[in-house]
C-alpha positions as CSV (number, residue, x, y, z in Angstrom):
1,X,27.3,25.1,17.1
2,X,29.9,27.8,17.6
3,X,29.1,30.6,20.0
4,X,27.8,33.8,18.5
5,X,29.3,36.9,20.2
6,X,27.5,39.6,18.3
7,X,23.9,38.7,17.2
8,X,23.2,42.0,15.5
9,X,25.5,41.7,12.5
10,X,25.8,37.9,12.3
11,X,22.6,37.4,10.4
12,X,24.0,39.1,7.4
13,X,27.5,37.8,7.7
14,X,27.0,34.1,8.4
15,X,25.6,33.5,4.9
16,X,28.8,34.9,3.4
17,X,31.4,33.8,5.9
18,X,31.7,33.7,9.7
19,X,32.5,37.0,11.4
20,X,35.1,35.4,13.6
21,X,37.4,34.8,10.7
22,X,37.7,38.5,9.9
23,X,37.9,39.5,13.6
24,X,40.6,36.9,14.2
25,X,42.6,38.0,11.2
26,X,42.2,41.7,12.2
27,X,43.2,41.0,15.8
28,X,46.2,39.0,14.7
29,X,47.3,41.7,12.2
30,X,46.9,44.5,14.8
31,X,48.9,42.5,17.4
32,X,51.6,41.7,14.9
33,X,52.0,45.3,13.7
34,X,51.9,46.6,17.3
35,X,54.8,44.2,18.2
36,X,56.7,45.1,15.1
37,X,56.3,48.8,15.8
38,X,57.4,48.4,19.4
39,X,60.5,46.4,18.3
40,X,61.3,49.0,15.6
41,X,60.9,51.9,18.1
42,X,63.1,50.2,20.6
43,X,65.8,49.6,18.0
44,X,65.8,53.2,16.8
45,X,65.7,54.6,20.3
46,X,68.6,52.6,21.4
47,X,70.5,53.5,18.3
48,X,70.2,57.2,18.8
49,X,71.0,57.1,22.5
50,X,67.5,56.5,23.9
51,X,66.3,60.0,23.6
52,X,62.7,60.0,24.8
53,X,62.8,56.3,25.6
54,X,61.1,55.3,28.8
55,X,63.5,53.5,31.0
56,X,62.4,52.5,34.5
């Protein structure tokens, strides 16, 4: 059996589909968008001379 992290909401969701699927999808999406945003920000900052970019 797979481990259940959150017993409160699993009762409803297990019937339909495992909560993990949505959580994983959401986590992956958030991570991806975060990385994309960081890359984009870095690109634009370097392009306009790094105004406001944190360089240490």
